[in-house]
PAKOL-401184 format. One record per residue (C-alpha): residue number from 1; chain; x, z, y. Coordinates in Angstrom, 1 decimal. Each point is the difference from the previous one (the first is absolute). Example, Ala and Ser with C-alpha at 12.3 -4.5 7.8 and 13.67 -1.06 7.14 Angstrom:
BEGIN
pos,unit,px,pz,py
1,A,12.3,7.8,-4.5
2,A,1.4,-0.7,3.4
***
This chain:
BEGIN
pos,unit,px,pz,py
1,A,0.0,0.0,0.0
2,A,1.2,-0.8,3.5
3,A,1.0,2.6,2.6
4,A,-2.6,0.3,2.8
5,A,0.3,1.3,3.5
6,A,-2.5,2.5,1.3
7,A,-2.2,-2.5,1.8
8,A,-0.7,-1.7,-3.4
9,A,-0.9,3.2,-1.9
10,A,-3.3,1.6,-0.6
11,A,-0.2,3.4,-1.8
12,A,-3.5,0.4,-1.2
13,A,-1.6,2.8,-2.1
14,A,-2.9,-0.8,-2.3
15,A,-2.5,2.9,0.1
16,A,-3.4,0.7,-1.5
17,A,-2.0,1.9,-2.6
18,A,1.2,0.0,-3.6
19,A,-1.3,-3.2,-1.6
20,A,-0.5,-2.0,3.2
21,A,2.5,-2.6,-1.2
22,A,3.3,0.6,1.8
23,A,2.2,-0.7,-3.1
24,A,-2.1,-3.0,-0.9
25,A,0.5,-1.3,3.5
26,A,3.8,0.3,-0.4
27,A,-0.3,-2.0,-3.3
28,A,-2.0,-2.7,1.8
29,A,2.5,-0.3,2.8
30,A,3.0,-0.2,-2.4
31,A,-1.8,-2.6,-2.0
32,A,-1.0,-2.1,3.0
33,A,3.6,0.1,1.3
34,A,1.4,-1.0,-3.4
35,A,1.8,3.2,-0.8
36,A,-2.0,0.4,-3.2
37,A,-1.3,-2.6,-2.5
38,A,-3.3,1.8,-0.3
39,A,-1.8,3.0,1.4
40,A,0.5,3.3,-1.8
41,A,-2.9,2.3,-0.5
42,A,-0.1,3.8,0.4
43,A,-2.0,0.3,-3.2
44,A,2.7,-1.9,-1.9
45,A,2.8,2.1,1.5
46,A,2.1,-3.0,1.1
47,A,-0.2,0.1,3.8
48,A,3.2,-0.1,2.1
49,A,-0.8,3.0,2.2
50,A,-1.3,2.3,-2.7
51,A,3.1,0.1,-2.2
52,A,0.3,3.8,-0.7
53,A,-0.9,1.0,-3.6
54,A,-2.6,2.5,1.4
55,A,-1.6,-2.7,2.2
56,A,-0.2,-2.4,-2.9
57,A,-1.6,2.5,-2.3
58,A,-2.4,1.4,2.6
59,A,-1.0,-3.3,1.6
60,A,0.6,1.0,3.6
61,A,2.8,0.3,2.5
62,A,1.7,3.4,0.3
63,A,2.9,-1.0,2.3
64,A,0.6,-2.5,2.8
65,A,1.6,-3.3,-0.9
66,A,1.7,-2.3,2.4
67,A,-0.7,-3.7,-0.5
68,A,2.1,-2.3,2.4
69,A,-1.3,-3.5,0.3
70,A,0.7,-3.0,2.3
71,A,-2.8,-1.7,1.9
72,A,0.0,-2.3,3.0
73,A,3.7,0.4,0.6
74,A,-0.3,3.8,0.1
75,A,0.4,2.9,-2.4
76,A,-2.8,2.4,-0.9
77,A,0.8,3.3,-1.6
78,A,-3.3,0.9,-1.6
79,A,-0.3,3.7,-1.0
80,A,-2.5,0.4,-2.8
81,A,-1.1,3.7,0.3
82,A,-1.9,2.2,-2.5
83,A,-3.7,0.3,0.6
84,A,-0.4,3.4,-1.9
85,A,0.2,3.0,2.4
86,A,2.4,1.9,-2.3
87,A,2.7,-2.4,1.0
88,A,-0.5,0.0,3.7
89,A,3.6,1.0,0.5
90,A,1.1,-3.5,-0.8
91,A,-2.6,-1.4,2.4
92,A,1.5,2.1,2.8
93,A,3.5,-1.3,-0.8
94,A,-1.2,-3.6,0.1
95,A,-1.9,0.6,3.3
96,A,3.2,1.4,1.6
97,A,1.7,-3.4,-0.3
98,A,-2.9,-2.4,0.2
99,A,-0.9,-1.7,3.3
100,A,-3.6,-0.9,-1.0
101,A,-2.4,0.4,-2.9
102,A,-2.5,-2.0,-2.0
103,A,-2.9,2.2,-1.0
104,A,-1.8,-1.3,-3.1
105,A,-3.7,0.6,-0.4
106,A,-1.8,-0.7,-3.3
107,A,-3.0,-2.2,0.9
108,A,-2.0,1.5,-2.9
109,A,0.5,3.6,1.1
110,A,0.3,-0.3,3.8
111,A,1.6,2.8,2.0
112,A,1.5,2.6,-2.4
113,A,1.9,3.2,0.5
114,A,3.3,-1.9,-0.3
115,A,-1.1,-2.4,2.7
116,A,-0.7,2.9,2.4
117,A,3.3,1.6,-0.7
118,A,1.9,-3.2,0.4
119,A,-1.7,-0.5,3.4
120,A,0.8,3.6,1.0
121,A,3.7,-0.5,-0.9
122,A,0.1,-3.1,2.2
123,A,-1.9,1.6,2.9
124,A,2.3,3.0,0.1
125,A,3.1,-2.3,0.2
126,A,-1.7,-2.6,2.2
127,A,0.9,-2.6,-2.6
128,A,-1.3,-3.5,0.2
129,A,-2.1,-0.9,-3.0
130,A,-2.0,-2.8,-1.6
131,A,-3.0,0.7,-2.2
132,A,-0.2,-2.2,-3.1
133,A,-3.4,0.1,-1.8
134,A,1.0,-0.8,-3.6
135,A,-2.1,-1.1,-3.0
136,A,-2.4,-2.1,2.0
137,A,-0.6,-2.0,-3.1
138,A,-1.7,2.9,-1.8
139,A,-3.7,0.5,-0.4
140,A,-2.2,1.9,2.5
141,A,2.3,-0.3,3.0
142,A,-1.6,0.3,3.4
143,A,2.5,-1.1,2.6
144,A,-2.2,0.7,3.0
145,A,-0.6,3.5,-1.2
146,A,3.7,0.7,-0.5
147,A,0.8,-1.2,3.5
148,A,-2.7,2.1,1.4
149,A,1.2,3.1,-1.9
150,A,3.6,-0.7,1.1
151,A,-1.1,-0.1,3.6
152,A,-2.2,3.1,-0.3
153,A,2.9,1.9,-1.6
154,A,3.0,-1.2,1.9
155,A,-1.4,-1.3,3.3
156,A,-0.2,-3.2,2.0
157,A,3.7,-0.8,-0.5
158,A,-0.9,-1.4,-3.5
159,A,-0.3,-3.7,0.5
160,A,-0.9,-2.6,-2.7
161,A,2.3,-3.0,0.2
162,A,-1.8,-1.9,-2.8
163,A,-3.5,-0.8,-1.3
164,A,-0.4,-0.5,-3.8
165,A,-1.0,-3.3,-1.6
166,A,-2.0,0.7,-3.2
167,A,-0.7,3.2,-1.9
168,A,1.0,1.6,-3.3
169,A,1.3,-2.8,-2.4
170,A,-0.7,-2.6,2.7
171,A,2.3,1.7,2.5
172,A,2.5,-2.7,0.8
173,A,1.5,0.8,3.4
174,A,-1.0,0.7,3.5
175,A,-0.1,-1.2,3.6
176,A,2.8,1.2,2.1
177,A,-1.7,0.6,3.4
178,A,3.4,0.4,1.8
179,A,1.3,-3.5,-1.0
180,A,-3.5,-1.3,-0.5
181,A,0.6,-1.6,-3.4
182,A,-1.5,0.4,-3.4
183,A,2.5,1.1,-2.7
184,A,-0.6,-0.6,-3.6
185,A,2.3,1.2,-2.8
186,A,1.0,-2.5,-2.7
187,A,2.7,0.4,-2.7
188,A,2.1,2.6,1.9
189,A,-0.2,-1.9,3.3
190,A,-2.3,0.2,3.0
191,A,-1.6,-3.2,1.3
192,A,-1.2,-0.2,3.6
193,A,-3.2,-1.9,0.6
194,A,-2.9,-0.4,2.4
195,A,-2.5,2.8,0.6
196,A,-3.3,-0.5,-1.7
197,A,-2.7,-0.8,2.6
198,A,-2.4,2.7,-1.3
199,A,2.5,2.8,0.9
200,A,0.0,-0.5,3.8
201,A,-2.5,2.8,0.5
202,A,2.1,2.5,-1.9
203,A,3.2,-1.0,1.6
204,A,-0.9,0.1,3.7
205,A,-0.6,3.7,0.5
206,A,3.2,0.9,-1.9
207,A,2.0,-2.6,1.9
208,A,-1.4,1.3,3.3
209,A,1.0,3.5,-0.9
210,A,3.6,-1.0,-0.7
211,A,0.3,-2.0,3.2
212,A,-1.1,3.1,1.9
213,A,2.7,2.0,-1.8
214,A,2.5,-2.6,1.1
215,A,-1.1,0.2,3.6
216,A,0.3,3.8,0.0
217,A,3.7,-0.2,-1.1
218,A,1.3,-1.5,3.3
219,A,-1.2,0.1,3.6
220,A,0.7,-3.7,0.5
221,A,-2.0,-0.9,-3.1
222,A,-2.8,2.2,1.2
223,A,-0.1,-1.8,3.2
224,A,0.0,-3.4,-1.8
225,A,-2.8,1.3,-2.3
226,A,-2.3,0.9,2.9
227,A,0.6,-3.3,1.6
228,A,-1.3,-1.6,-3.1
229,A,3.2,-1.8,-1.0
230,A,0.8,-0.6,-3.7
231,A,3.0,1.7,-1.5
232,A,2.7,-2.0,-1.6
233,A,0.8,0.7,-3.7
234,A,3.3,1.5,1.1
235,A,-1.7,2.3,2.5
236,A,-2.4,1.1,-2.8
237,A,2.7,0.8,-2.4
238,A,2.2,1.8,2.5
239,A,-3.0,2.0,1.3
240,A,-1.0,1.0,-3.5
241,A,3.5,0.9,-0.9
242,A,0.3,2.4,3.0
243,A,-3.3,1.5,-1.0
244,A,1.0,0.5,-3.6
245,A,3.5,1.5,0.8
246,A,-1.5,2.4,2.5
247,A,-2.6,1.1,-2.6
248,A,-3.0,-1.2,2.1
249,A,-0.9,-2.7,-2.5
250,A,-0.1,0.3,-3.8
251,A,-0.6,-3.4,-1.6
252,A,-2.1,-0.2,-3.1
253,A,0.8,-2.7,-2.6
254,A,-1.6,-0.7,-3.3
255,A,1.0,-1.4,-3.4
256,A,0.7,0.6,-3.6
257,A,3.5,1.0,-1.0
258,A,-0.9,-0.7,-3.7
259,A,-0.9,-3.6,0.8
260,A,2.6,-0.4,2.9
261,A,-2.7,-0.7,2.6
262,A,0.9,1.0,3.5
263,A,3.6,0.9,-0.8
264,A,1.5,-2.9,2.0
265,A,-2.0,1.0,3.1
266,A,1.1,3.6,-0.5
267,A,3.7,-1.1,-0.1
268,A,-0.5,-2.0,3.2
269,A,-1.8,2.9,1.7
270,A,2.8,2.4,-0.9
271,A,2.4,-2.5,1.7
272,A,-2.3,-0.5,3.0
273,A,-1.1,3.6,0.6
274,A,2.2,2.6,-1.7
275,A,2.9,1.4,2.1
276,A,3.6,-0.8,-0.6
277,A,2.4,3.1,-0.1
278,A,0.8,-0.8,3.7
279,A,-3.7,0.2,0.9
280,A,-0.2,3.6,-1.3
281,A,0.9,3.0,2.1
282,A,1.1,-2.3,2.8
283,A,2.8,-1.1,-2.2
284,A,1.7,3.4,0.0
285,A,0.2,3.0,-2.3
286,A,0.5,3.6,1.1
287,A,2.2,2.5,-1.7
288,A,2.5,2.7,0.9
289,A,3.7,0.1,0.1
290,A,0.9,2.4,-2.9
291,A,3.0,1.3,1.8
292,A,-1.8,1.1,3.2
293,A,-3.7,-0.1,-1.0
294,A,-0.6,-2.1,3.1
295,A,-2.5,-2.8,-0.2
296,A,1.4,-3.4,-0.6
297,A,-1.4,-3.4,-1.1
298,A,0.9,-3.3,-1.6
299,A,-1.4,-3.5,0.8
300,A,-1.2,-2.3,-2.7
301,A,3.0,-2.3,0.3
302,A,2.6,-1.1,-2.5
303,A,2.8,0.6,2.7
304,A,-0.9,3.7,0.3
305,A,1.8,2.6,-2.1
306,A,-1.4,0.2,-3.5
307,A,-2.9,2.4,-0.8
308,A,-2.6,0.2,-2.7
309,A,-2.6,2.2,-1.6
310,A,-0.5,0.5,-3.7
311,A,-3.7,-0.1,-0.7
312,A,-0.1,0.0,-3.8
313,A,2.2,0.8,-3.0
314,A,-0.3,-1.4,-3.5
315,A,1.7,2.0,-2.7
316,A,0.5,-1.8,-3.3
317,A,1.6,2.0,-2.9
318,A,2.1,-3.1,-0.9
319,A,0.6,-1.9,3.3
320,A,0.4,3.1,2.2
321,A,-1.3,0.6,3.5
322,A,-1.2,-2.8,2.2
323,A,-0.6,0.7,3.7
324,A,-2.4,-2.2,2.0
325,A,0.6,0.0,3.7
326,A,-0.9,-1.7,3.3
327,A,2.8,-1.0,2.3
328,A,-1.0,1.1,3.5
329,A,3.1,-1.4,1.8
330,A,3.2,-1.9,-0.9
331,A,0.5,-1.3,-3.5
332,A,1.0,1.3,-3.4
333,A,2.5,-1.7,-2.2
334,A,1.5,1.0,-3.3
335,A,3.2,2.0,0.0
336,A,-0.9,1.6,3.3
337,A,0.5,3.8,0.4
338,A,-3.0,1.6,1.8
339,A,-0.8,3.5,1.1
340,A,-2.9,2.2,-1.1
341,A,-0.5,2.4,2.9
342,A,-2.7,2.0,-1.8
343,A,2.3,0.8,-2.9
344,A,3.2,-0.2,2.1
345,A,1.5,-2.3,-2.6
346,A,1.5,-3.4,-0.2
347,A,-1.2,-2.7,-2.3
348,A,1.6,-3.2,-1.3
349,A,-2.4,-2.9,-0.3
350,A,0.9,-1.7,-3.2
351,A,-2.6,-2.8,0.2
352,A,-3.0,-1.1,2.0
353,A,-3.0,-1.9,-1.4
354,A,-3.7,-0.6,0.3
355,A,-2.5,1.4,-2.5
356,A,-3.0,-2.1,-1.0
357,A,-1.7,2.5,-2.3
358,A,2.8,0.9,-2.3
359,A,1.9,-3.3,0.4
360,A,3.2,0.2,2.1
361,A,0.7,-2.9,2.3
362,A,3.6,0.0,1.2
363,A,0.7,-0.6,3.7
364,A,3.1,0.4,2.1
365,A,-1.5,2.2,2.7
366,A,-3.2,1.6,1.2
367,A,-0.6,-0.5,3.8
368,A,-1.8,2.1,2.5
369,A,-3.8,0.2,-0.6
370,A,0.3,-1.0,-3.7
371,A,-0.6,2.0,-3.2
372,A,2.6,0.1,-2.7
373,A,1.5,2.2,-2.8
374,A,3.2,1.4,-1.3
375,A,1.0,1.8,-3.1
376,A,1.8,3.2,-1.0
377,A,0.2,1.8,3.3
378,A,1.4,3.4,-0.8
379,A,-1.6,2.3,2.6
380,A,-2.9,-1.9,1.6
381,A,-3.7,0.6,-0.7
382,A,-3.3,-1.1,1.4
383,A,-0.4,0.6,3.7
384,A,3.7,0.0,0.7
385,A,1.7,-2.0,2.7
386,A,3.0,-2.2,-0.6
387,A,2.1,-1.0,3.1
388,A,3.3,-1.2,1.3
389,A,2.5,2.8,-0.4
390,A,1.3,-0.6,3.6
391,A,-3.4,-0.3,1.6
392,A,-2.2,2.7,-1.6
393,A,-3.7,0.4,0.2
394,A,-2.5,2.0,-1.9
395,A,-3.6,-1.2,-0.3
396,A,-2.9,2.3,-0.8
397,A,-0.7,0.2,-3.8
398,A,-3.2,-0.9,-1.8
399,A,-2.6,2.7,0.2
400,A,-1.8,0.3,-3.4
401,A,-3.3,1.9,-0.5
402,A,0.2,3.6,-1.2
403,A,-0.8,0.5,-3.7
404,A,-3.6,0.9,-0.7
405,A,0.3,0.8,-3.7
406,A,2.5,2.1,-1.9
407,A,0.6,0.2,-3.7
408,A,2.5,2.0,-2.0
409,A,2.2,-2.0,-2.3
410,A,1.6,1.3,-3.2
411,A,2.2,-1.7,-2.6
412,A,-1.4,-0.6,-3.5
413,A,3.5,0.5,-1.5
414,A,2.2,2.9,0.7
415,A,3.2,-0.9,1.8
416,A,-1.6,-2.7,2.1
417,A,-0.3,2.1,3.2
418,A,3.1,-1.4,1.6
419,A,-0.8,-3.5,-1.0
420,A,-3.5,0.4,1.5
421,A,1.5,1.0,3.4
422,A,2.5,-2.9,0.0
423,A,-2.6,-2.5,-0.9
424,A,-2.6,1.2,2.5
425,A,2.5,-0.2,2.8
426,A,0.8,-3.6,-1.0
427,A,-3.8,-0.8,0.1
428,A,-0.2,1.8,3.3
429,A,2.6,-2.4,1.4
430,A,-2.5,-2.8,-0.9
431,A,-3.1,1.9,1.2
432,A,0.7,2.5,2.7
433,A,-3.7,0.7,0.5
434,A,0.0,2.6,-2.9
435,A,1.9,3.3,0.2
436,A,1.8,2.1,-2.5
437,A,-0.1,3.8,0.4
438,A,1.2,2.9,-2.1
439,A,-2.2,3.1,0.5
440,A,2.3,3.0,-0.3
441,A,-2.8,2.4,-0.7
442,A,-2.0,-1.9,-2.6
443,A,3.1,-1.7,-1.4
444,A,-1.9,-3.3,-0.1
445,A,1.5,-3.4,0.9
446,A,-2.7,-1.6,2.2
447,A,-0.6,-3.7,0.8
448,A,-2.2,-0.7,3.1
449,A,-1.6,-3.3,0.7
450,A,-3.1,-1.8,1.4
451,A,-2.1,0.2,-3.1
452,A,-0.2,-0.1,-3.8
453,A,0.9,-3.7,-0.4
454,A,3.3,0.4,1.9
455,A,1.0,3.0,-2.1
456,A,-1.1,-1.7,-3.2
457,A,2.2,-3.0,0.9
458,A,3.0,2.3,0.6
459,A,-0.5,1.6,-3.5
460,A,-0.1,-3.4,-1.6
461,A,3.1,-1.1,1.8
462,A,1.8,3.1,-1.1
463,A,-0.7,-0.9,-3.6
464,A,0.5,-3.8,0.1
465,A,2.9,-0.2,2.4
466,A,1.9,3.2,-0.8
467,A,-1.2,1.1,-3.4
468,A,-1.4,3.4,1.2
469,A,-3.3,1.1,-1.3
470,A,-1.8,2.7,2.0
471,A,-3.3,1.8,0.2
472,A,-2.1,0.8,3.1
473,A,-1.6,3.3,0.8
474,A,-1.8,1.5,3.0
475,A,2.2,1.8,2.4
476,A,-0.1,3.7,-0.2
477,A,-1.1,1.9,3.1
478,A,2.7,2.3,1.4
479,A,-2.2,3.0,0.6
480,A,1.3,3.2,1.7
481,A,-0.6,3.7,-0.4
482,A,-0.2,2.7,2.6
483,A,-1.6,3.4,0.7
484,A,-2.8,1.2,2.3
485,A,0.7,3.7,-0.2
486,A,2.8,2.5,0.8
487,A,1.5,2.3,-2.7
488,A,3.0,2.1,-0.5
489,A,1.4,0.1,-3.5
490,A,3.0,1.4,-1.9
491,A,2.2,-2.2,-2.1
492,A,2.3,1.9,-2.3
493,A,2.4,-1.5,-2.5
494,A,1.7,2.5,-2.3
495,A,1.8,-0.9,-3.2
496,A,2.3,2.2,-2.1
497,A,1.2,-1.3,-3.3
498,A,3.5,1.5,-0.5
499,A,2.8,-0.7,2.4
500,A,-0.7,-0.9,3.6
501,A,-3.7,0.1,0.9
502,A,-2.1,-1.8,2.6
503,A,-1.9,1.7,2.7
504,A,-1.7,-1.3,3.1
505,A,-3.0,1.5,1.8
506,A,-1.8,-1.5,3.1
507,A,-3.2,0.7,2.0
508,A,-1.2,-3.2,1.6
509,A,-3.0,-0.7,2.2
510,A,-1.6,-3.5,-0.4
511,A,-2.3,-1.5,2.6
512,A,-1.2,-3.4,1.2
513,A,2.2,-2.0,2.4
514,A,-0.3,-3.2,2.0
515,A,3.5,-0.9,-1.0
516,A,0.8,-1.3,-3.6
517,A,2.0,3.2,-0.7
518,A,1.3,2.9,2.0
519,A,2.3,2.8,-1.2
520,A,0.6,3.2,1.9
521,A,1.6,3.3,-0.9
522,A,-0.8,3.4,1.5
523,A,2.1,2.2,-2.3
524,A,1.1,3.3,1.4
525,A,2.4,2.5,-1.3
526,A,1.8,-2.4,-2.3
527,A,-2.5,0.2,-2.8
528,A,0.8,-3.6,-0.8
529,A,3.7,-0.7,0.8
530,A,0.5,-2.8,2.5
531,A,2.0,-2.1,-2.4
532,A,-3.0,-0.2,-2.4
533,A,-2.5,-1.1,2.7
534,A,0.9,-3.7,-0.2
535,A,-0.5,0.2,-3.8
536,A,-3.6,1.3,0.7
537,A,-0.6,-2.9,2.3
538,A,1.4,-2.5,-2.6
539,A,-2.1,1.5,-2.7
540,A,-3.2,-0.5,2.1
541,A,1.0,-3.6,1.0
542,A,0.6,-0.9,-3.6
543,A,-3.4,1.4,-0.9
544,A,-1.8,-2.2,2.5
545,A,0.3,-3.0,-2.3
546,A,-2.6,1.4,-2.4
547,A,-3.1,1.8,1.1
548,A,-2.1,2.4,-2.1
549,A,-3.2,-2.0,-0.1
550,A,1.1,-3.4,-1.4
551,A,3.7,-0.1,0.5
552,A,-0.1,-2.0,3.3
553,A,2.4,0.5,2.9
554,A,-0.8,3.0,2.2
555,A,-0.3,-0.5,3.8
556,A,-0.9,1.9,3.2
557,A,1.4,3.4,-1.2
558,A,1.7,2.7,1.8
559,A,2.0,2.6,-2.0
560,A,1.4,3.2,1.6
561,A,2.4,2.2,-1.9
562,A,-0.9,3.5,0.9
563,A,1.7,2.3,-2.5
564,A,1.6,0.3,-3.4
565,A,2.6,1.8,-2.0
566,A,3.3,-0.8,-1.8
567,A,2.3,1.3,-2.6
568,A,3.7,0.3,1.0
569,A,1.1,-1.5,-3.3
570,A,-2.8,-2.0,-1.5
571,A,-1.3,-1.8,3.1
572,A,1.1,-3.6,0.6
573,A,-1.1,-3.1,1.9
574,A,-1.7,-1.3,-3.1
575,A,-1.9,3.2,-0.5
576,A,-1.4,-0.1,3.5
577,A,-0.9,-3.7,-0.4
578,A,-2.0,1.0,-3.1
579,A,-1.6,2.9,1.8
580,A,-1.1,-2.4,2.8
581,A,-1.4,-2.4,-2.5
582,A,-2.1,2.7,-1.6
583,A,-1.2,1.2,3.4
584,A,-0.9,-3.6,0.8
585,A,-2.2,-0.5,-3.1
586,A,-1.7,3.4,0.5
587,A,-0.6,-0.5,3.7
588,A,-1.4,-3.5,-0.4
589,A,-2.5,1.1,-2.5
590,A,-1.2,2.9,2.1
591,A,-0.1,-1.8,3.4
592,A,-3.0,-2.3,-0.6
593,A,1.9,-3.1,-1.2
594,A,-1.7,-3.3,0.7
595,A,0.6,-3.7,-0.7
596,A,0.7,-2.5,2.7
597,A,-0.5,-3.8,-0.2
598,A,1.5,-2.8,2.1
599,A,-2.4,-1.5,2.5
600,A,0.6,-3.6,1.2
601,A,-0.7,-1.6,3.4
602,A,-1.8,-3.3,-0.5
603,A,-0.6,-2.9,2.4
604,A,-2.6,-2.3,-1.7
605,A,-0.8,-3.4,1.6
606,A,-3.3,-1.4,-1.2
607,A,-2.6,-2.5,1.1
608,A,-2.9,1.7,1.9
609,A,-2.5,-0.7,-2.8
610,A,1.8,2.3,-2.4
611,A,0.2,3.0,2.3
612,A,-2.8,2.0,-1.7
613,A,1.4,-0.6,-3.5
614,A,3.5,1.1,1.0
615,A,-1.2,3.1,1.7
616,A,-2.2,1.0,-2.9
617,A,2.9,-0.7,-2.5
618,A,2.4,2.1,2.1
619,A,-2.4,3.0,-0.1
620,A,-0.1,-0.3,-3.8
621,A,3.8,0.2,0.0
622,A,0.0,3.3,1.9
623,A,1.2,-2.0,3.0
624,A,-0.7,0.5,3.7
625,A,-0.6,-2.7,2.6
626,A,2.0,0.8,3.1
627,A,-1.0,-2.9,2.1
628,A,-0.7,-3.7,0.4
629,A,1.3,-2.7,2.3
630,A,-0.5,-3.7,0.4
631,A,2.9,-1.8,-1.7
632,A,-0.9,-3.6,0.7
633,A,-3.1,-2.1,0.2
634,A,-2.3,1.0,-2.8
635,A,2.4,2.6,-1.4
636,A,0.2,3.8,0.3
637,A,2.9,2.4,-0.5
638,A,-1.1,3.2,-1.7
639,A,2.3,2.9,0.3
640,A,-0.4,2.5,-2.7
641,A,1.6,2.7,-2.1
642,A,-0.3,0.5,-3.8
643,A,1.7,1.8,-2.8
644,A,2.6,-2.1,-1.7
645,A,-1.5,0.7,-3.4
646,A,-3.2,-1.7,1.1
647,A,1.6,-3.3,1.2
648,A,2.4,-0.9,-2.7
649,A,-1.9,-3.2,-0.8
650,A,-1.3,-0.6,3.6
651,A,1.7,-3.4,0.3
652,A,-2.1,-1.4,-2.8
653,A,-3.1,1.9,0.9
654,A,0.1,-1.2,3.7
655,A,0.4,-3.6,-1.0
656,A,-3.0,0.3,-2.3
657,A,-2.2,1.7,2.7
658,A,0.9,-2.5,2.7
659,A,0.3,-3.3,-1.9
660,A,3.8,0.3,0.5
661,A,-0.5,-0.1,3.8
662,A,1.1,3.6,0.6
663,A,3.5,1.4,0.1
664,A,1.6,3.3,0.8
665,A,3.2,1.9,0.5
666,A,0.7,3.6,-0.7
667,A,2.5,2.7,0.8
668,A,0.5,3.6,-1.0
669,A,-1.7,2.4,2.4
670,A,0.1,3.6,-1.3
671,A,-0.9,2.3,-2.9
672,A,-3.4,1.7,-0.2
673,A,-1.5,2.5,-2.4
674,A,-1.5,-1.4,-3.2
675,A,-3.7,1.0,-0.6
676,A,-0.2,2.7,-2.7
677,A,-1.9,-2.0,-2.6
678,A,2.6,-2.8,0.2
679,A,2.9,2.3,0.1
680,A,-1.0,1.6,-3.3
681,A,0.0,-3.5,-1.7
682,A,3.4,-0.9,1.5
683,A,1.5,3.3,-1.2
684,A,-1.4,-0.5,-3.4
685,A,1.4,-3.5,-0.3
686,A,3.4,1.1,1.3
687,A,0.2,2.7,-2.6
688,A,-1.1,-2.3,-2.7
689,A,2.8,-2.4,0.8
690,A,2.5,2.8,-0.2
***
């Protein structure tokens, strides 16, 4: 493949609900351009972009694939993103380097949750987009209704550029109301022809609307419009391009990826209306100087110092690590040494290439604005910056959504613990949207992700790629124990069994505290020698790890050493530690011990119509609604608190309650007392496990 300059490059993400046809569209494009002999099918597991074993077996994309193609003297980097929400991390990586997006809509389903999410992603980034209504050849498709629904949902910026010719099996093409030609698909080509006379009535209102949009894009054109003058075709294209790039116009195209209808028009529209890397961010990218933390920037220019961002990592047990990056400035060639400011390490670039699915296309260099790949970087990971070692810059990393579901992971075979950790970290290089945590209290290794499918994929990859079989379990709640009363108790440790004995005697007052643990001593008269007081404190601190109710960690406790006694020969530090431990157990039992549970702070974003269901469900979970605020049009943010034990499966439950439209994030807030009836069950279960 040729090397292209930034003004001949389009980086475009394909977005949409799962099953809307993104991967099939890629197959159609590759087939039309002659890169494949025939179109692959997702159901057959032979598509170019879904090459991972898990993708083939499951029949849907789980990672973003980059598909570079050449069209009209330009290069398109098409980013085929997953449609399932568990893999949204890969979508975020693709959107970070894309200049525009094609949002696919299944004509038989209309607007789906994935459509709304794709639109929201683009809106938040002010990203130019084209809507492509796919599967127009299927039965029961109502084009007028889909357009009406799109306008109702997303506003007047939605602008149909085409009108269909034929329905269902008779769908053969469309009238392009911009260029005013009829386009009919035939044997992987697109034939332009005259517009059928009976379509004039349908075309005129759509055409008039587009001309008004052109007029609104420029003052001179507005003046020309009011004077009743006709726009030239060049003025129409330029006006529409300004509107699309600014986000004021979202073209709607139609077709069938499976039958390769509408694909040529889409490729032309990407060229005409999607931004080049120079059109994005005013042709400049902001970062910081890692030496001074001062703001700095790079222009999208091959003559600028080199800089790039890694947006995806592929880890293959046999090939090794492949890093996909977008060059922001300068150019990258093999054998260059580059600097990674995030890791403070230097990397040697052994080779540079393009990836088309899993196929490597060798090139000499990757220029500013383009997307490429390199293999076997030692330190770099997704979100890292690479730059010229003499002209350093650090770009912001990629922000991934916080995990919504945690599961404990355990090896099926003893001795695989270390292998699990190593393998998980390799998978984490490939998918940074999941997290790995070791809970010191429960001793569980936890994996946190967006949902059950993502975690299931991780488990399968552990087995298939690294030969590690594991089981999943619910995470254990890290309860706490404390006291509500105040008591003074004696702890006396006395042991005599021939030879040197052991003797330690303490009187300690235990009471509630706002601090995790406070130790004081008020000993008078030397009843406990000062050199043994630290041993008393150590004995109490060691005892905090295991409470008397169910063996959970003890918090919010104040212990005051008041008195005691010692033996001049038999007393020792160990004896006083033991005496303190005895006092602790006795004092905890007598001071009204209670169980505490972690309470989480939740921010739940849901469509307005689900508000009642969410509030009722939160009450069932012993939750408390703290407030509500408008998040965006049609969505509410519910702020709530709930015990962690009640929301272990909330990720799955919320999707079910809101038709997958709701999402949430949570953080630890505090510990609260567990109701008595629940505490009894928790204590019984804990004792049964022991």
